[in-house]
C-alpha positions as CSV (number, residue, x, y, z in Angstrom):
1,M,129.5,122.8,169.9
2,Q,130.1,120.5,167.0
3,R,128.8,117.0,167.2
4,R,131.0,114.1,166.5
5,V,129.9,112.6,163.0
6,F,130.3,108.8,162.2
7,V,130.5,108.6,158.3
8,A,128.5,105.5,157.1
9,V,131.2,104.4,154.6
10,A,133.8,104.3,157.3
11,I,131.9,102.0,159.6
12,L,133.8,98.7,159.8
13,V,131.7,95.5,159.6
14,T,132.2,93.7,162.9
15,A,130.7,90.8,164.7
16,V,129.5,91.1,168.2
17,L,132.7,90.8,170.3
18,G,130.9,90.5,173.5
19,S,127.6,90.9,175.3
20,T,126.6,90.7,178.7
21,V,123.4,90.8,180.8
22,S,123.1,92.0,184.3
23,P,120.2,92.4,186.8
24,A,118.9,95.8,187.8
25,G,121.0,97.5,190.2
26,A,119.8,99.4,193.3
27,A,116.3,100.8,192.8
28,P,115.9,104.2,191.4
29,A,114.9,106.9,194.0
30,A,111.2,107.2,194.5
31,A,109.4,109.3,192.1
32,P,107.8,112.6,193.4
33,W,104.3,111.3,192.9
34,D,105.2,108.6,195.6
35,C,105.2,111.7,197.9
36,G,102.7,113.7,197.1
37,T,100.3,111.6,162.5
38,F,98.5,111.5,162.1
39,D,96.0,109.5,164.0
40,A,95.2,106.8,161.3
41,V,96.0,103.3,160.5
42,E,98.7,104.5,158.0
43,A,100.1,107.0,160.7
44,L,103.7,107.8,160.6
45,T,105.7,107.3,163.7
46,A,105.9,110.2,166.1
47,S,109.4,110.9,164.9
48,A,107.8,112.1,161.6
49,V,109.6,115.5,161.3
50,S,113.4,115.8,160.6
51,T,114.3,119.3,161.9
52,R,117.5,120.7,162.8
53,G,118.0,122.1,166.4
54,G,120.8,124.5,165.6
55,D,123.5,122.2,164.1
56,V,121.8,119.0,165.7
57,V,119.4,116.9,163.8
58,R,116.8,115.9,166.6
59,E,115.0,112.9,165.0
60,P,114.7,111.0,161.5
61,E,111.4,110.5,159.6
62,L,110.2,107.0,160.1
63,N,107.6,105.9,157.6
64,V,106.3,102.9,159.6
65,A,102.5,102.2,159.7
66,T,100.9,102.0,163.3
67,E,97.5,101.3,164.4
68,A,95.6,104.4,165.6
69,L,93.9,104.5,169.0
70,P,90.3,103.8,168.4
71,E,87.6,106.0,169.8
72,R,86.4,103.4,172.1
73,A,89.8,103.6,174.0
74,K,89.8,107.2,174.8
75,G,89.1,108.6,178.1
76,K,89.8,105.4,180.0
77,G,92.8,106.9,182.3
78,G,92.3,109.6,184.9
79,P,93.6,111.1,188.3
80,G,94.0,108.1,189.8
81,F,96.0,106.2,187.1
82,R,99.1,104.7,188.0
83,A,101.4,102.4,185.8
84,T,104.9,101.1,186.4
85,V,107.1,100.5,183.4
86,P,109.9,97.9,183.6
87,V,112.8,99.2,181.7
88,W,115.5,97.2,180.0
89,F,118.4,99.4,179.2
90,H,120.7,98.3,176.4
91,V,124.0,99.7,176.3
92,V,126.0,99.4,173.0
93,S,129.6,100.4,172.7
94,P,131.8,100.2,169.6
95,D,134.9,99.2,171.6
96,G,133.9,98.6,175.2
97,V,134.9,102.2,176.2
98,T,133.0,104.7,174.1
99,G,129.4,104.9,175.2
100,N,129.9,102.3,177.9
101,V,127.8,104.3,180.5
102,T,128.0,103.3,184.1
103,D,125.4,101.8,186.3
104,G,125.2,104.9,188.2
105,Q,124.3,107.1,184.9
106,I,121.8,104.6,184.0
107,R,120.0,105.1,187.4
108,D,120.3,108.8,187.0
109,Q,118.7,108.5,183.5
110,I,115.8,106.4,185.1
111,R,115.4,109.1,187.8
112,V,115.0,111.8,185.1
113,L,112.4,109.8,183.4
114,N,110.5,109.5,186.7
115,L,111.1,113.3,187.5
116,G,109.7,114.4,184.2
117,F,106.7,112.1,184.0
118,A,105.8,112.8,187.7
119,G,105.5,116.7,187.0
120,F,108.6,117.5,189.2
121,Y,109.9,120.2,186.8
122,G,106.4,121.5,186.1
123,G,103.2,120.6,184.4
124,D,101.1,117.3,185.1
125,N,101.8,114.1,186.9
126,S,101.2,111.5,184.2
127,G,101.0,108.7,186.6
128,F,103.8,106.7,184.9
129,K,106.8,105.4,187.0
130,F,109.9,103.6,185.5
131,E,111.7,100.8,187.2
132,L,115.0,99.4,186.0
133,A,114.5,95.7,185.0
134,G,117.9,95.0,183.8
135,V,121.0,96.1,181.7
136,T,122.9,94.3,178.9
137,R,126.2,95.4,177.6
138,T,127.3,94.7,174.0
139,V,130.4,95.6,172.0
140,N,129.4,96.1,168.4
141,E,130.6,98.9,166.3
142,E,127.7,98.4,163.7
143,W,125.0,98.4,166.2
144,F,126.5,101.4,168.0
145,N,126.2,103.5,164.7
146,A,123.0,101.8,163.5
147,G,120.5,104.2,161.8
148,P,116.7,104.2,162.0
149,T,114.9,101.2,159.9
150,S,118.5,99.8,158.9
151,R,119.6,96.2,158.9
152,E,121.8,97.0,161.9
153,E,118.9,98.3,163.8
154,R,116.8,95.3,163.2
155,E,119.7,92.9,164.0
156,M,120.3,94.8,167.3
157,K,116.9,94.8,168.4
158,R,116.2,91.1,167.4
159,A,119.0,90.2,169.5
160,L,118.6,92.5,172.6
161,H,114.9,93.1,172.9
162,R,113.3,91.8,176.2
163,G,109.8,91.6,177.4
164,G,106.4,92.6,175.8
165,W,104.6,95.8,174.9
166,E,104.5,97.0,178.5
167,T,108.5,96.8,178.7
168,L,110.4,99.9,177.7
169,N,113.4,98.8,175.6
170,Y,115.9,101.7,175.7
171,Y,118.9,101.5,173.4
172,S,121.8,103.7,174.2
173,T,124.1,104.3,171.1
174,T,125.2,107.0,169.2
175,A,121.8,107.1,167.6
176,S,123.5,107.5,164.1
177,F,123.3,111.3,163.1
178,Y,120.5,111.9,165.4
179,L,119.7,112.5,169.2
180,G,117.3,109.7,169.1
181,W,114.0,108.0,167.7
182,A,111.1,106.0,168.9
183,Y,108.2,104.0,167.6
184,L,104.6,104.9,168.6
185,P,102.2,102.4,170.2
186,G,100.2,100.2,167.6
187,L,103.2,98.3,165.8
188,P,102.0,94.9,164.3
189,E,102.9,91.8,166.4
190,S,105.3,90.8,163.7
191,Q,107.3,94.0,164.5
192,Q,107.2,93.9,168.2
193,Y,111.0,93.5,168.3
194,L,111.3,97.1,167.0
195,D,109.3,98.6,169.9
196,G,111.3,101.0,172.0
197,V,113.6,104.1,172.0
198,V,117.0,104.6,170.8
199,V,118.8,107.7,172.4
200,D,122.3,109.0,171.9
201,W,124.3,108.2,175.1
202,E,125.8,111.6,175.1
203,S,122.5,113.4,175.9
204,M,122.4,111.7,179.4
205,L,123.5,113.5,182.5
206,D,127.3,113.8,183.1
207,T,128.3,111.6,180.3
208,S,129.9,113.9,177.7
209,D,130.5,117.6,176.9
210,T,129.3,117.5,173.3
211,Y,125.9,118.8,173.8
212,E,126.8,120.9,176.9
213,G,124.2,123.4,177.8
214,R,121.8,122.3,175.3
215,F,120.9,118.5,175.2
216,D,122.7,117.2,178.2
217,L,120.2,116.8,181.0
218,G,118.6,113.6,179.9
219,F,115.4,115.0,178.6
220,T,116.0,113.6,175.1
221,A,115.0,110.3,176.6
222,V,111.8,111.9,178.2
223,H,110.8,113.1,174.6
224,E,111.3,109.7,173.1
225,V,109.5,107.9,175.8
226,G,106.7,110.4,175.4
227,H,106.5,109.1,171.6
228,W,106.6,105.5,172.9
229,L,103.5,106.4,175.1
230,G,101.6,107.8,172.2
231,L,102.5,111.6,172.1
232,E,103.0,113.3,168.8
233,H,105.1,116.5,168.5
234,T,103.4,119.7,169.7
235,F,104.1,121.0,166.2
236,S,102.5,118.1,164.4
237,G,100.0,119.4,162.1
238,G,101.1,123.0,162.3
239,C,98.3,125.3,162.9
240,S,95.7,123.0,161.9
241,A,92.7,122.1,164.2
242,K,93.7,118.7,165.1
243,G,97.6,119.5,165.7
244,D,99.0,116.9,168.1
245,F,95.5,115.6,168.9
246,V,95.8,117.2,172.4
247,D,93.4,120.1,173.1
248,D,95.5,121.9,175.9
249,T,98.9,122.1,173.9
250,P,98.5,125.3,171.7
251,A,99.1,125.1,168.1
252,M,102.5,125.8,166.8
253,K,103.7,125.9,163.2
254,V,107.4,125.1,163.6
255,P,109.5,123.4,166.2
256,T,111.6,125.3,168.6
257,S,115.3,125.7,168.8
258,R,116.7,126.9,172.1
259,C,114.3,128.6,174.3
260,P,112.8,131.8,172.7
261,E,110.3,133.2,175.1
262,G,107.2,134.6,173.7
263,K,107.4,132.3,170.5
264,D,103.9,132.5,168.7
265,T,104.0,130.8,165.2
266,C,100.2,130.5,165.0
267,T,99.0,134.0,165.7
268,R,95.3,133.3,164.8
269,E,95.1,130.5,167.5
270,P,95.0,131.1,171.3
271,G,98.2,130.7,173.2
272,L,101.9,131.1,172.7
273,D,103.8,128.2,171.5
274,P,104.4,125.5,174.2
275,I,108.2,125.8,174.1
276,H,108.5,124.4,177.6
277,N,106.7,121.1,176.6
278,F,108.6,118.0,176.4
279,M,107.2,117.2,173.0
280,D,108.6,120.3,171.4
281,Y,112.2,120.5,170.1
282,S,113.5,123.1,172.6
283,D,116.9,122.8,174.5
284,D,117.0,120.5,177.6
285,P,117.1,123.6,179.9
286,C,114.0,124.9,178.5
287,Y,111.9,121.7,179.1
288,E,109.5,121.5,181.9
289,E,106.2,119.7,181.3
290,F,103.6,117.4,180.0
291,S,100.2,118.7,179.9
292,P,97.0,117.1,181.5
293,G,95.8,116.5,178.0
294,Q,99.0,114.6,177.2
295,S,98.7,112.6,180.3
296,D,95.3,111.4,179.3
297,R,96.7,110.6,175.9
298,M,99.5,108.6,177.2
299,Q,97.2,106.7,179.6
300,D,94.7,105.7,177.0
301,H,97.7,104.4,174.6
302,W,99.1,102.5,177.5
303,L,95.7,101.0,178.5
304,H,94.9,100.0,175.0
305,F,98.3,99.1,173.5
306,R,100.6,98.1,176.6
307,A,99.0,97.3,179.7
């Protein structure tokens, strides 16, 4: 299905017509666990590959320097790790109607995050739980169409950002020409306002048929929050030994589109491409898991940069 495209030259320059802030609604359902780069100072952000998933550009390339996780900070998590992440959900609409997702749809997205990071669909329980702290609603066409590293993105985030490094700021817009983007942990203090994820509102559950059957289960947010917690793509580094700096995700040369079982792009390395991993570029119905090694990496990044 063809994606609606906003042409940059056609965007009207508008001021903020209205902005409201509301406290969090009803608490999200309990997560299942309640019941049972380039790793260098000059690292690119986790969104460092611009690749098409069919006719959809998944993420932009963001050349923003972040601090690498030091060796002394590794191995600090473990099976008993638990962290609750407050989420400020910023809904931006160009007209007060388009993209103005409901409180119920926001709660559904929080539930999808909790299920994904708790291992409900498969894979490892990372120990992270997400709780809605509040919602802002803003009418601003420029911000709705803002691209990565643009003046409009900076203006939006300076105005809306809440909390510190431990708070997930989730910006629901049309994400320019992309499904979304995120910044890795380790931004300098002067750029803290940039921290967070930007996600196309149409990738949420029951919001639109634009990505029907491909990117409409809310897993774009799970992917972007994986970056926010320190994960690279599973295809980062191609078939090199370091790859995504996680030992238990098999090496892969190129990102995945759709869900090709048996895909193996690094034939000299053990294991098939991890197409079911949230940090590949597979379609939403293909996604299932984070690996234990990815959980360890996210926990270490949280404890060093965000806790």
